[in-house]
ROLUM-467439 format. One line per field, with one value per atom (N, C-alpha, C): x, y, z; residue in one letter; atom name; residue number from 1. Coordinates in steps of 0.2 Angstrom, whole numbers, always signed. Last residue first. Layout:
BEGIN
c1 X, ... .
c2 Y, ... .
c3 Z, ... .
res A, ... .
atom CA, ... .
n NUM, ... .
This chain:
BEGIN
c1 -110, -109, -115, -112, -111, -110, -113, -119, -119, -100, -105, -112, -87, -93, -98, -72, -78, -83, -54, -61, -66, -46, -46, -53, -49, -49, -50, -38, -44, -44, -31, -31, -37, -23, -29, -28, -13, -14, -21, +0, -7, -7, +10, +9, +1, +18, +13, +13, +26, +25, +20, +39, +33, +33, +51, +46, +40, +57, +60, +55, +56, +50, +52, +67, +62, +56, +73, +76, +71, +60, +65, +67, +54, +55, +61, +46, +51, +53, +28, +35, +40, +17, +20, +26, +12, +15, +18, +16, +12, +16, +16, +20, +16, +12, +10, +14, +17, +18, +15, +15, +21, +23, +7, +7, +14, -2, +4, +4, -14, -14, -7, -15, -17, -17, -12, -7, -8, -15, -18, -13, -5, -7, -10, -12, -7, -9, -18, -19, -14, -14, -13, -14, -25, -21, -20, -22, -26, -22, -13, -17, -22, -12, -9, -14, -14, -18, -15, -5, -13, -17, +7, +5, -3, +9, +8, +5, +12, +6, +4, +24, +19, +12, +33, +31, +25, +33, +30, +28, +29, +34, +30, +19, +21, +25, +16, +18, +20, +4, +9, +11, +0, +0, +5, -10, -4, -5, -14, -17, -12, -9, -14, -17, +1, -6, -11, +12, +11, +4, +9, +9, +8, +12, +5, +4, +26, +21, +14, +30, +31, +27, +27, +24, +25, +37, +29, +25, +48, +47, +40, +47, +48, +46, +47, +41, +41, +61, +55, +49, +67, +68, +63, +63, +61, +62, +57, +61, +59, +53, +56, +60, +46, +51, +56, +36, +43, +48, +20, +26, +32, +2, +8, +14, -9, -6, +1, -24, -18, -16, -33, -29, -24, -46, -42, -39, -50, -47, -44, -64, -58, -56, -70, -71, -64, -69, -69, -70, -78, -73, -74, -86, -86, -80, -81, -83, -82, -75, -82, -85, -61, -64, -71, -59, -57, -60, -62, -66, -65, -53, -60, -64, -41, -43, -50, -40, -41, -44, -38, -44, -46, -26, -31, -38, -18, -19, -24, -18, -22, -23, -19, -15, -20, -23, -27, -23, -12, -18, -23, -3, -2, -7, -10, -9, -8, -6, -6, -5, -16, -11, -11, -21, -23, -17, -19, -20, -22, -16, -10, -12, -29, -26, -19, -33, -37, -32, -32, -28, -31, -45, -41, -38, -51, -47, -42, -65, -60, -57, -69, -68, -63, -81, -75, -74, -88, -89, -82, -98, -92, -93, -111, -109, -102, -115, -114, -111, -117, -110, -110, -124, -125, -119, -127, -122, -124, -138, -135, -131, -142, -147, -145, -130, -134, -140, -126, -122, -126, -137, -135, -131, -137, -142, -141, -121, -125, -131, -111, -117, -122, -100, -103, -110, -97, -98, -102, -94, -99, -101, -84, -90, -95, -73, -77, -83, -67, -72, -76, -61, -57, -61, -71, -69, -64, -84, -76, -74, -98, -95, -87, -111, -107, -104, -115, -114, -109, -126, -120, -121, -130, -131, -125, -138, -132, -134, -143, -144, -137, -150, -144, -147, -160, -161, -155, -163, -161, -162, -166, -171, -170, -159, -158, -163, -162, -161, -160, -164, -169, -168, -152, -159, -164, -143, -143, -149, -148, -148, -148, -144, -151, -152, -130, -135, -142, -127, -125, -129, -131, -134, -133, -123, -130, -134, -110, -112, -119, -112, -111, -112, -114, -119, -118, -101, -107, -113, -92, -92, -98, -97, -97, -97, -94, -101, -102, -83, -84, -91, -81, -83, -84, -89, -84, -86, -93, -92, -87, -105, -100, -99, -109, -110, -104, -119, -113, -114, -123, -124, -118, -129, -124, -126, -136, -139, -133, -128, -134, -136, -111, -117, -122, -104, -103, -108, -110, -108, -106, -109, -116, -115, -97, -98, -105, -98, -93, -95, -108, -109, -104, -102, -108, -110, -91, -90, -96, -93, -94, -94, -80, -86, -87, -81, -84, -79, -82, -78, -81, -87, -88, -84, -74, -79, -80, -72, -70, -75, -72, -74, -72, -69, -66, -66, -73, -71, -66, -85, -79, -78, -89, -89, -83, -99, -93, -94, -105, -105, -99, -102, -108, -109, -91, -92, -97, -89, -95, -96, -80, -78, -84, -84, -84, -84, -81, -88, -89, -67, -70, -77, -66, -64, -66, -71, -74, -72, -61, -68, -72, -50, -50, -57, -53, -52, -53, -54, -60, -59, -41, -46, -53, -34, -32, -38, -39, -40, -39, -34, -41, -43, -20, -23, -30, -18, -17, -20, -20, -24, -24, -9, -16, -21, +2, +0, -7, +1, -1, -2, +5, -1, -3, +17, +11, +5, +28, +25, +18, +34, +29, +25, +37, +36, +31, +38, +43, +43, +28, +35, +40, +17, +19, +26, +16, +17, +20, +13, +19, +21, +0, +6, +12, -8, -6, +0, -9, -5, -3, -16, -10, -5, -28, -24, -17, -33, -31, -26, -36, -31, -28, -46, -39, -34, -53, -53, -46, -61, -55, -56, -71, -72, -66, -67, -72, -73, -49, -55, -60, -37, -43, -50, -25, -27, -34, -27, -21, -23, -36, -38, -33, -30, -32, -34, -27, -22, -24, -41, -37, -31, -44, -48, -44, -36, -36, -39, -41, -34, -33, -54, -52, -45, -51, -55, -54, -45, -41, -45, -47, -49, -45, -49, -45, -47, -66, -60, -56, -78, -73, -66, -94, -88, -82, -110, -105, -99, -116, -114, -109, -128, -121, -119, -144, -140, -133, -150, -148, -144, -163, -156, -156, -171, -171, -164, -169, -171, -171, -160, -161, -163, -158, -162, -164, -160, -156, -160, -160, -163, -158, -162, -157, -161 .
c2 -149, -156, -158, -137, -137, -144, -140, -137, -137, -143, -149, -146, -136, -135, -140, -143, -141, -141, -139, -143, -140, -125, -132, -135, -108, -114, -121, -97, -101, -107, -81, -88, -91, -67, -71, -78, -53, -61, -62, -41, -43, -51, -30, -36, -37, -14, -18, -25, -6, -4, -9, -5, -8, -6, -2, +4, +1, -14, -10, -4, -23, -21, -17, -27, -22, -20, -35, -29, -24, -44, -44, -36, -55, -48, -48, -70, -67, -60, -72, -71, -68, -72, -78, -78, -59, -61, -68, -47, -54, -57, -30, -36, -43, -14, -20, -26, -4, -3, -9, -8, -6, -6, -22, -17, -15, -29, -28, -22, -37, -31, -31, -48, -42, -36, -59, -56, -50, -60, -59, -56, -72, -65, -65, -88, -84, -77, -91, -91, -86, -102, -96, -96, -112, -112, -105, -112, -111, -110, -114, -119, -118, -97, -103, -109, -83, -88, -95, -79, -77, -81, -82, -86, -84, -72, -79, -83, -62, -62, -68, -66, -65, -65, -67, -73, -72, -53, -58, -65, -43, -46, -51, -28, -35, -38, -13, -16, -23, -6, -12, -16, +11, +5, +0, +22, +18, +12, +36, +31, +26, +45, +40, +37, +53, +55, +51, +45, +51, +54, +35, +33, +40, +41, +39, +37, +44, +49, +47, +30, +35, +41, +26, +23, +27, +33, +34, +31, +27, +35, +36, +14, +16, +23, +16, +14, +15, +20, +24, +22, +8, +15, +19, -3, -2, +4, -6, +0, +1, -19, -16, -10, -24, -28, -25, -18, -15, -19, -17, -21, -16, -18, -14, -18, -28, -27, -23, -37, -32, -29, -51, -48, -43, -61, -56, -51, -78, -72, -67, -89, -85, -80, -106, -99, -96, -119, -115, -108, -124, -125, -121, -111, -117, -118, -104, -103, -110, -106, -107, -107, -105, -111, -112, -91, -97, -103, -85, -84, -89, -90, -90, -89, -86, -93, -94, -72, -74, -82, -73, -70, -72, -80, -83, -80, -70, -77, -81, -60, -59, -66, -67, -65, -64, -62, -65, -63, -60, -64, -66, -52, -59, -63, -42, -44, -51, -34, -41, -43, -21, -23, -31, -15, -19, -22, -10, -5, -9, -21, -17, -11, -25, -29, -25, -17, -17, -19, -17, -12, -11, -27, -22, -17, -41, -37, -32, -51, -45, -41, -67, -62, -57, -75, -71, -66, -91, -83, -80, -105, -101, -94, -111, -109, -105, -112, -118, -117, -99, -102, -109, -86, -93, -97, -70, -75, -82, -62, -61, -66, -66, -65, -64, -67, -73, -72, -54, -59, -65, -48, -45, -51, -54, -55, -53, -61, -55, -57, -70, -72, -66, -65, -71, -73, -54, -53, -59, -60, -55, -54, -68, -71, -66, -60, -63, -67, -46, -50, -54, -38, -43, -47, -30, -36, -41, -24, -24, -31, -16, -21, -21, -14, -10, -15, -19, -21, -17, -20, -17, -19, -28, -25, -23, -34, -31, -28, -45, -43, -40, -46, -46, -43, -46, -51, -51, -29, -36, -40, -16, -20, -28, -1, -7, -12, +12, +12, +5, +10, +14, +13, +4, +0, +3, +14, +9, +5, +22, +25, +19, +12, +14, +17, +11, +5, +7, +24, +22, +16, +25, +29, +27, +15, +14, +18, +21, +14, +13, +32, +33, +27, +25, +30, +31, +19, +15, +19, +29, +25, +21, +34, +38, +34, +23, +25, +29, +10, +17, +19, -4, -1, +6, -13, -8, -6, -23, -23, -17, -27, -22, -22, -40, -38, -33, -46, -43, -40, -58, -56, -53, -59, -59, -57, -61, -63, -64, -58, -54, -55, -58, -62, -58, -47, -54, -59, -36, -36, -43, -38, -39, -39, -34, -42, -43, -20, -24, -31, -17, -16, -20, -21, -24, -23, -11, -18, -22, +3, +0, -8, +10, +7, +3, +21, +19, +16, +17, +20, +17, +21, +18, +21, +20, +24, +20, +3, +10, +13, -11, -9, -2, -22, -16, -12, -34, -34, -27, -38, -33, -32, -53, -50, -45, -60, -56, -53, -73, -70, -67, -80, -76, -72, -87, -85, -80, -90, -93, -91, -83, -91, -94, -70, -74, -81, -68, -69, -72, -68, -73, -74, -56, -63, -68, -47, -48, -54, -48, -49, -51, -43, -50, -52, -30, -34, -42, -25, -24, -30, -27, -30, -30, -18, -26, -29, -6, -8, -16, -5, -5, -8, -6, -11, -11, +6, +0, -6, +15, +15, +9, +11, +11, +11, +14, +7, +6, +28, +24, +16, +30, +33, +28, +24, +22, +24, +29, +23, +21, +39, +41, +35, +41, +35, +36, +55, +50, +43, +61, +64, +59, +54, +53, +56, +58, +51, +51, +72, +70, +63, +71, +74, +72, +64, +61, +64, +75, +69, +65, +84, +86, +80, +77, +78, +80, +76, +70, +71, +89, +86, +80, +92, +96, +92, +77, +83, +86, +67, +69, +75, +64, +62, +64, +66, +71, +69, +66, +62, +67, +69, +73, +69, +63, +69, +72, +51, +56, +63, +42, +47, +53, +34, +31, +36, +44, +41, +38, +46, +51, +49, +33, +36, +42, +32, +27, +30, +43, +42, +38, +39, +45, +45, +27, +27, +33, +31, +26, +27, +49, +42, +37, +64, +60, +53, +71, +69, +64, +76, +79, +76, +71, +69, +71, +70, +76, +75, +56, +59, +65, +57, +56, +59, +50, +56, +54, +39, +41, +47, +35, +38, +40, +19, +27, +29, +6, +9, +16, -6, +1, +4, -19, -18, -11, -21, -19, -17, -29, -28, -26, -25, -27, -25 .
c3 +10, +7, +4, +16, +9, +6, +29, +26, +19, +33, +32, +29, +24, +28, +27, +22, +19, +24, +26, +26, +22, +35, +31, +31, +33, +37, +33, +24, +25, +29, +24, +26, +26, +17, +17, +19, +23, +22, +21, +24, +22, +21, +33, +30, +29, +31, +34, +30, +25, +32, +35, +12, +15, +23, +7, +9, +12, +3, +9, +11, -7, -3, +4, -13, -17, -13, -5, -6, -9, +4, -1, -2, +17, +15, +10, +12, +15, +13, +12, +8, +12, +19, +18, +14, +19, +25, +24, +6, +8, +14, +11, +9, +11, +5, +9, +6, -3, +5, +9, -15, -14, -6, -23, -18, -16, -37, -33, -29, -42, -37, -33, -49, -52, -48, -41, -45, -48, -24, -31, -35, -14, -16, -23, -9, -13, -14, +7, +0, -3, +20, +17, +10, +30, +23, +21, +47, +42, +35, +57, +56, +50, +62, +62, +61, +62, +57, +57, +71, +72, +67, +67, +72, +73, +57, +55, +60, +66, +62, +59, +72, +76, +72, +60, +64, +68, +56, +52, +55, +71, +66, +61, +73, +75, +69, +81, +75, +77, +90, +91, +85, +95, +90, +92, +105, +103, +98, +107, +102, +100, +115, +118, +113, +110, +109, +111, +113, +117, +116, +104, +111, +115, +92, +94, +101, +93, +93, +94, +94, +100, +99, +81, +87, +93, +74, +73, +79, +79, +80, +79, +74, +81, +83, +61, +64, +71, +59, +57, +60, +64, +67, +65, +56, +63, +66, +42, +44, +52, +41, +36, +37, +53, +50, +45, +60, +60, +57, +53, +55, +56, +53, +53, +56, +44, +50, +49, +38, +37, +43, +34, +40, +37, +33, +29, +34, +34, +38, +33, +31, +29, +34, +30, +32, +31, +28, +22, +24, +43, +38, +31, +52, +49, +44, +68, +61, +58, +81, +80, +73, +80, +82, +81, +77, +72, +74, +89, +82, +78, +97, +99, +93, +91, +92, +93, +94, +87, +87, +108, +106, +98, +108, +111, +109, +102, +98, +101, +111, +105, +101, +128, +122, +116, +143, +137, +130, +151, +154, +148, +144, +145, +148, +130, +137, +139, +118, +119, +126, +111, +115, +116, +95, +101, +105, +83, +88, +95, +75, +77, +82, +71, +76, +79, +60, +67, +72, +46, +50, +57, +45, +41, +46, +47, +52, +48, +44, +41, +47, +41, +46, +44, +32, +31, +37, +34, +35, +34, +29, +29, +30, +40, +33, +34, +53, +49, +42, +58, +59, +55, +50, +51, +52, +55, +53, +55, +60, +53, +51, +72, +67, +60, +79, +78, +73, +79, +76, +75, +86, +80, +76, +99, +94, +87, +103, +103, +98, +104, +107, +107, +98, +95, +98, +106, +99, +96, +118, +118, +111, +115, +118, +117, +111, +106, +109, +115, +119, +114, +106, +110, +115, +100, +97, +101, +109, +109, +106, +100, +105, +104, +91, +96, +101, +76, +83, +86, +61, +65, +72, +46, +52, +56, +31, +34, +41, +18, +25, +28, +2, +6, +13, -8, -2, +3, -14, -14, -8, -15, -13, -13, -11, -13, -10, -5, -12, -15, +8, +5, -3, +13, +13, +9, +12, +7, +7, +23, +17, +11, +33, +33, +26, +32, +31, +30, +36, +29, +27, +49, +44, +37, +55, +54, +49, +53, +50, +49, +62, +54, +50, +74, +71, +64, +75, +74, +71, +77, +71, +70, +89, +83, +77, +97, +96, +90, +95, +94, +93, +93, +100, +100, +80, +82, +89, +66, +73, +75, +54, +55, +63, +44, +50, +52, +30, +32, +39, +18, +25, +28, +1, +6, +13, -11, -5, +1, -23, -21, -14, -25, -22, -20, -31, -33, -31, -25, -33, -35, -12, -16, -23, -9, -9, -13, -10, -13, -14, -1, -8, -12, +11, +9, +2, +11, +11, +9, +1, +7, +6, -9, -9, -2, +5, -1, -6, +22, +17, +10, +39, +32, +27, +52, +48, +41, +59, +58, +54, +62, +55, +54, +70, +70, +64, +59, +66, +66, +49, +49, +56, +42, +48, +48, +30, +31, +38, +19, +25, +27, +7, +7, +14, -4, +3, +3, -18, -14, -7, -25, -24, -20, -24, -31, -30, -11, -13, -19, -12, -8, -10, -20, -23, -19, -10, -17, -20, +0, +1, -5, -8, -5, -3, -10, -16, -13, +3, -1, -7, +7, +11, +6, -2, -2, +1, +2, -5, -5, +15, +14, +7, +12, +16, +15, +5, +1, +5, +16, +10, +6, +24, +27, +21, +16, +18, +21, +15, +9, +11, +29, +26, +20, +32, +36, +32, +25, +22, +26, +33, +27, +24, +48, +44, +39, +52, +55, +51, +46, +45, +47, +49, +43, +41, +63, +61, +54, +61, +65, +63, +54, +51, +54, +64, +58, +54, +74, +75, +69, +66, +69, +71, +64, +58, +60, +77, +74, +68, +80, +84, +80, +70, +70, +74, +63, +67, +68, +50, +55, +58, +42, +49, +53, +29, +32, +39, +26, +28, +31, +20, +18, +20, +23, +27, +25, +15, +14, +17, +19, +14, +13, +29, +23, +17, +39, +35, +29, +43, +41, +37, +47, +42, +39, +58, +53, +47, +67, +64, +58, +69, +66, +63, +76, +70, +66, +87, +83, +76, +90, +91, +86, +98, +94, +95, +100, +103, +98, +96, +92, +95, +95, +99, +94, +96, +94, +98, +88, +94, +92, +75, +76, +83, +76, +77, +78, +62, +69, +70, +51, +52, +60, +51, +52, +53, +53, +46, +46, +59, +60, +53, +54, +60, +61, +37, +42, +48, +20, +27, +32, +3, +9, +15 .
res X, X, X, X, X, X, X, X, X, X, X, X, X, X, X, X, X, X, X, X, X, X, X, X, X, X, X, X, X, X, X, X, X, X, X, X, X, X, X, X, X, X, X, X, X, X, X, X, X, X, X, X, X, X, X, X, X, X, X, X, X, X, X, X, X, X, X, X, X, X, X, X, X, X, X, X, X, X, X, X, X, X, X, X, X, X, X, X, X, X, X, X, X, X, X, X, X, X, X, X, X, X, X, X, X, X, X, X, X, X, X, X, X, X, X, X, X, X, X, X, X, X, X, X, X, X, X, X, X, X, X, X, X, X, X, X, X, X, X, X, X, X, X, X, X, X, X, X, X, X, X, X, X, X, X, X, X, X, X, X, X, X, X, X, X, X, X, X, X, X, X, X, X, X, X, X, X, X, X, X, X, X, X, X, X, X, X, X, X, X, X, X, X, X, X, X, X, X, X, X, X, X, X, X, X, X, X, X, X, X, X, X, X, X, X, X, X, X, X, X, X, X, X, X, X, X, X, X, X, X, X, X, X, X, X, X, X, X, X, X, X, X, X, X, X, X, X, X, X, X, X, X, X, X, X, X, X, X, X, X, X, X, X, X, X, X, X, X, X, X, X, X, X, X, X, X, X, X, X, X, X, X, X, X, X, X, X, X, X, X, X, X, X, X, X, X, X, X, X, X, X, X, X, X, X, X, X, X, X, X, X, X, X, X, X, X, X, X, X, X, X, X, X, X, X, X, X, X, X, X, X, X, X, X, X, X, X, X, X, X, X, X, X, X, X, X, X, X, X, X, X, X, X, X, X, X, X, X, X, X, X, X, X, X, X, X, X, X, X, X, X, X, X, X, X, X, X, X, X, X, X, X, X, X, X, X, X, X, X, X, X, X, X, X, X, X, X, X, X, X, X, X, X, X, X, X, X, X, X, X, X, X, X, X, X, X, X, X, X, X, X, X, X, X, X, X, X, X, X, X, X, X, X, X, X, X, X, X, X, X, X, X, X, X, X, X, X, X, X, X, X, X, X, X, X, X, X, X, X, X, X, X, X, X, X, X, X, X, X, X, X, X, X, X, X, X, X, X, X, X, X, X, X, X, X, X, X, X, X, X, X, X, X, X, X, X, X, X, X, X, X, X, X, X, X, X, X, X, X, X, X, X, X, X, X, X, X, X, X, X, X, X, X, X, X, X, X, X, X, X, X, X, X, X, X, X, X, X, X, X, X, X, X, X, X, X, X, X, X, X, X, X, X, X, X, X, X, X, X, X, X, X, X, X, X, X, X, X, X, X, X, X, X, X, X, X, X, X, X, X, X, X, X, X, X, X, X, X, X, X, X, X, X, X, X, X, X, X, X, X, X, X, X, X, X, X, X, X, X, X, X, X, X, X, X, X, X, X, X, X, X, X, X, X, X, X, X, X, X, X, X, X, X, X, X, X, X, X, X, X, X, X, X, X, X, X, X, X, X, X, X, X, X, X, X, X, X, X, X, X, X, X, X, X, X, X, X, X, X, X, X, X, X, X, X, X, X, X, X, X, X, X, X, X, X, X, X, X, X, X, X, X, X, X, X, X, X, X, X, X, X, X, X, X, X, X, X, X, X, X, X, X, X, X, X, X, X, X, X, X, X, X, X, X, X, X, X, X, X, X, X, X, X, X, X, X, X, X, X, X, X, X, X, X, X, X, X, X, X, X, X, X, X, X, X, X, X, X, X, X, X, X, X, X, X, X, X, X, X, X, X, X, X, X, X, X, X, X, X, X, X, X, X, X, X, X, X, X, X, X, X, X, X, X, X, X, X, X, X, X, X, X, X, X, X, X, X, X, X, X, X, X, X, X, X, X, X, X, X, X, X, X, X, X, X, X, X, X, X, X, X, X, X, X, X, X, X, X, X, X, X, X, X, X, X, X, X, X, X, X, X, X, X, X, X, X, X, X, X, X, X, X, X, X .
atom N, CA, C, N, CA, C, N, CA, C, N, CA, C, N, CA, C, N, CA, C, N, CA, C, N, CA, C, N, CA, C, N, CA, C, N, CA, C, N, CA, C, N, CA, C, N, CA, C, N, CA, C, N, CA, C, N, CA, C, N, CA, C, N, CA, C, N, CA, C, N, CA, C, N, CA, C, N, CA, C, N, CA, C, N, CA, C, N, CA, C, N, CA, C, N, CA, C, N, CA, C, N, CA, C, N, CA, C, N, CA, C, N, CA, C, N, CA, C, N, CA, C, N, CA, C, N, CA, C, N, CA, C, N, CA, C, N, CA, C, N, CA, C, N, CA, C, N, CA, C, N, CA, C, N, CA, C, N, CA, C, N, CA, C, N, CA, C, N, CA, C, N, CA, C, N, CA, C, N, CA, C, N, CA, C, N, CA, C, N, CA, C, N, CA, C, N, CA, C, N, CA, C, N, CA, C, N, CA, C, N, CA, C, N, CA, C, N, CA, C, N, CA, C, N, CA, C, N, CA, C, N, CA, C, N, CA, C, N, CA, C, N, CA, C, N, CA, C, N, CA, C, N, CA, C, N, CA, C, N, CA, C, N, CA, C, N, CA, C, N, CA, C, N, CA, C, N, CA, C, N, CA, C, N, CA, C, N, CA, C, N, CA, C, N, CA, C, N, CA, C, N, CA, C, N, CA, C, N, CA, C, N, CA, C, N, CA, C, N, CA, C, N, CA, C, N, CA, C, N, CA, C, N, CA, C, N, CA, C, N, CA, C, N, CA, C, N, CA, C, N, CA, C, N, CA, C, N, CA, C, N, CA, C, N, CA, C, N, CA, C, N, CA, C, N, CA, C, N, CA, C, N, CA, C, N, CA, C, N, CA, C, N, CA, C, N, CA, C, N, CA, C, N, CA, C, N, CA, C, N, CA, C, N, CA, C, N, CA, C, N, CA, C, N, CA, C, N, CA, C, N, CA, C, N, CA, C, N, CA, C, N, CA, C, N, CA, C, N, CA, C, N, CA, C, N, CA, C, N, CA, C, N, CA, C, N, CA, C, N, CA, C, N, CA, C, N, CA, C, N, CA, C, N, CA, C, N, CA, C, N, CA, C, N, CA, C, N, CA, C, N, CA, C, N, CA, C, N, CA, C, N, CA, C, N, CA, C, N, CA, C, N, CA, C, N, CA, C, N, CA, C, N, CA, C, N, CA, C, N, CA, C, N, CA, C, N, CA, C, N, CA, C, N, CA, C, N, CA, C, N, CA, C, N, CA, C, N, CA, C, N, CA, C, N, CA, C, N, CA, C, N, CA, C, N, CA, C, N, CA, C, N, CA, C, N, CA, C, N, CA, C, N, CA, C, N, CA, C, N, CA, C, N, CA, C, N, CA, C, N, CA, C, N, CA, C, N, CA, C, N, CA, C, N, CA, C, N, CA, C, N, CA, C, N, CA, C, N, CA, C, N, CA, C, N, CA, C, N, CA, C, N, CA, C, N, CA, C, N, CA, C, N, CA, C, N, CA, C, N, CA, C, N, CA, C, N, CA, C, N, CA, C, N, CA, C, N, CA, C, N, CA, C, N, CA, C, N, CA, C, N, CA, C, N, CA, C, N, CA, C, N, CA, C, N, CA, C, N, CA, C, N, CA, C, N, CA, C, N, CA, C, N, CA, C, N, CA, C, N, CA, C, N, CA, C, N, CA, C, N, CA, C, N, CA, C, N, CA, C, N, CA, C, N, CA, C, N, CA, C, N, CA, C, N, CA, C, N, CA, C, N, CA, C, N, CA, C, N, CA, C, N, CA, C, N, CA, C, N, CA, C, N, CA, C, N, CA, C, N, CA, C, N, CA, C, N, CA, C, N, CA, C, N, CA, C, N, CA, C, N, CA, C, N, CA, C, N, CA, C, N, CA, C, N, CA, C, N, CA, C, N, CA, C, N, CA, C, N, CA, C, N, CA, C, N, CA, C, N, CA, C, N, CA, C, N, CA, C, N, CA, C, N, CA, C, N, CA, C, N, CA, C, N, CA, C, N, CA, C, N, CA, C, N, CA, C, N, CA, C, N, CA, C, N, CA, C, N, CA, C, N, CA, C, N, CA, C, N, CA, C, N, CA, C, N, CA, C, N, CA, C, N, CA, C, N, CA, C, N, CA, C, N, CA, C, N, CA, C, N, CA, C, N, CA, C, N, CA, C, N, CA, C, N, CA, C, N, CA, C, N, CA, C, N, CA, C, N, CA, C, N, CA, C, N, CA, C .
n 288, 288, 288, 287, 287, 287, 286, 286, 286, 285, 285, 285, 284, 284, 284, 283, 283, 283, 282, 282, 282, 281, 281, 281, 280, 280, 280, 279, 279, 279, 278, 278, 278, 277, 277, 277, 276, 276, 276, 275, 275, 275, 274, 274, 274, 273, 273, 273, 272, 272, 272, 271, 271, 271, 270, 270, 270, 269, 269, 269, 268, 268, 268, 267, 267, 267, 266, 266, 266, 265, 265, 265, 264, 264, 264, 263, 263, 263, 262, 262, 262, 261, 261, 261, 260, 260, 260, 259, 259, 259, 258, 258, 258, 257, 257, 257, 256, 256, 256, 255, 255, 255, 254, 254, 254, 253, 253, 253, 252, 252, 252, 251, 251, 251, 250, 250, 250, 249, 249, 249, 248, 248, 248, 247, 247, 247, 246, 246, 246, 245, 245, 245, 244, 244, 244, 243, 243, 243, 242, 242, 242, 241, 241, 241, 240, 240, 240, 239, 239, 239, 238, 238, 238, 237, 237, 237, 236, 236, 236, 235, 235, 235, 234, 234, 234, 233, 233, 233, 232, 232, 232, 231, 231, 231, 230, 230, 230, 229, 229, 229, 228, 228, 228, 227, 227, 227, 226, 226, 226, 225, 225, 225, 224, 224, 224, 223, 223, 223, 222, 222, 222, 221, 221, 221, 220, 220, 220, 219, 219, 219, 218, 218, 218, 217, 217, 217, 216, 216, 216, 215, 215, 215, 214, 214, 214, 213, 213, 213, 212, 212, 212, 211, 211, 211, 210, 210, 210, 209, 209, 209, 208, 208, 208, 207, 207, 207, 206, 206, 206, 205, 205, 205, 204, 204, 204, 203, 203, 203, 202, 202, 202, 201, 201, 201, 200, 200, 200, 199, 199, 199, 198, 198, 198, 197, 197, 197, 196, 196, 196, 195, 195, 195, 194, 194, 194, 193, 193, 193, 192, 192, 192, 191, 191, 191, 190, 190, 190, 189, 189, 189, 188, 188, 188, 187, 187, 187, 186, 186, 186, 185, 185, 185, 184, 184, 184, 183, 183, 183, 182, 182, 182, 181, 181, 181, 180, 180, 180, 179, 179, 179, 178, 178, 178, 177, 177, 177, 176, 176, 176, 175, 175, 175, 174, 174, 174, 173, 173, 173, 172, 172, 172, 171, 171, 171, 170, 170, 170, 169, 169, 169, 168, 168, 168, 167, 167, 167, 166, 166, 166, 165, 165, 165, 164, 164, 164, 163, 163, 163, 162, 162, 162, 161, 161, 161, 160, 160, 160, 159, 159, 159, 158, 158, 158, 157, 157, 157, 156, 156, 156, 155, 155, 155, 154, 154, 154, 153, 153, 153, 152, 152, 152, 151, 151, 151, 150, 150, 150, 149, 149, 149, 148, 148, 148, 147, 147, 147, 146, 146, 146, 145, 145, 145, 144, 144, 144, 143, 143, 143, 142, 142, 142, 141, 141, 141, 140, 140, 140, 139, 139, 139, 138, 138, 138, 137, 137, 137, 136, 136, 136, 135, 135, 135, 134, 134, 134, 133, 133, 133, 132, 132, 132, 131, 131, 131, 130, 130, 130, 129, 129, 129, 128, 128, 128, 127, 127, 127, 126, 126, 126, 125, 125, 125, 124, 124, 124, 123, 123, 123, 122, 122, 122, 121, 121, 121, 120, 120, 120, 119, 119, 119, 118, 118, 118, 117, 117, 117, 116, 116, 116, 115, 115, 115, 114, 114, 114, 113, 113, 113, 112, 112, 112, 111, 111, 111, 110, 110, 110, 109, 109, 109, 108, 108, 108, 107, 107, 107, 106, 106, 106, 105, 105, 105, 104, 104, 104, 103, 103, 103, 102, 102, 102, 101, 101, 101, 100, 100, 100, 99, 99, 99, 98, 98, 98, 97, 97, 97, 96, 96, 96, 95, 95, 95, 94, 94, 94, 93, 93, 93, 92, 92, 92, 91, 91, 91, 90, 90, 90, 89, 89, 89, 88, 88, 88, 87, 87, 87, 86, 86, 86, 85, 85, 85, 84, 84, 84, 83, 83, 83, 82, 82, 82, 81, 81, 81, 80, 80, 80, 79, 79, 79, 78, 78, 78, 77, 77, 77, 76, 76, 76, 75, 75, 75, 74, 74, 74, 73, 73, 73, 72, 72, 72, 71, 71, 71, 70, 70, 70, 69, 69, 69, 68, 68, 68, 67, 67, 67, 66, 66, 66, 65, 65, 65, 64, 64, 64, 63, 63, 63, 62, 62, 62, 61, 61, 61, 60, 60, 60, 59, 59, 59, 58, 58, 58, 57, 57, 57, 56, 56, 56, 55, 55, 55, 54, 54, 54, 53, 53, 53, 52, 52, 52, 51, 51, 51, 50, 50, 50, 49, 49, 49, 48, 48, 48, 47, 47, 47, 46, 46, 46, 45, 45, 45, 44, 44, 44, 43, 43, 43, 42, 42, 42, 41, 41, 41, 40, 40, 40, 39, 39, 39, 38, 38, 38, 37, 37, 37, 36, 36, 36, 35, 35, 35, 34, 34, 34, 33, 33, 33, 32, 32, 32, 31, 31, 31, 30, 30, 30, 29, 29, 29, 28, 28, 28, 27, 27, 27, 26, 26, 26, 25, 25, 25, 24, 24, 24, 23, 23, 23, 22, 22, 22, 21, 21, 21, 20, 20, 20, 19, 19, 19, 18, 18, 18, 17, 17, 17, 16, 16, 16, 15, 15, 15, 14, 14, 14, 13, 13, 13, 12, 12, 12, 11, 11, 11, 10, 10, 10, 9, 9, 9, 8, 8, 8, 7, 7, 7, 6, 6, 6, 5, 5, 5, 4, 4, 4, 3, 3, 3, 2, 2, 2, 1, 1, 1 .
């Protein structure tokens, strides 16, 4: 496997609370090695108000990993993890390489501490894996698609003539929806440039199931300056509008995630997030 940075880099000494630290803490049931005291305190307050957020975060990560693997099995060889957060085992590039040896993976995040950890992870993997896969990282704001798409890292890693999977695992609900640049326009910029048969893997918090509890959790995070923006089923469907939504995998029933294309049912009242995999219609010209 090749990676643009082959030597380990120093991780910045930053103990400040961050979205990435919070997400990692919730995914690992407070046992994250990347969490700090301030983040753990915030996470405990959040879980007291909405206990489903923690397991929903863990299930979302599991769902995204499984969906990426299944897309690789079906022939998708390119993966862009938008808002990747701290590396989690198994790493995305390792998961998809288990299905396709010549995959290309790009990790994107605007957190310098996260990127230092990602680069170290990729450097270590390069030393032990000699296959044809390519993986790289990009320090960038995912709400600026032009910056991401025009970067040397993106151009050198991703071939837009071929299908690519865009992964947004528990990322979009940390982003506001400003009227001057709505999130659907940001998503549309990515959707427009990728080839037919590309895919979106999206997990997103929602207030549809327990608005009172989610509202209390959101208030705690707003006070900690780590705001979340839970969205409705309709708002999340709007993000993947025009793409074909794939049915949920039958072998992975989730308690805290709900398929976005299904109406909420009585048996899913403990859910705190939606999950969806959608594919762009058509067949890539490069595959014809």
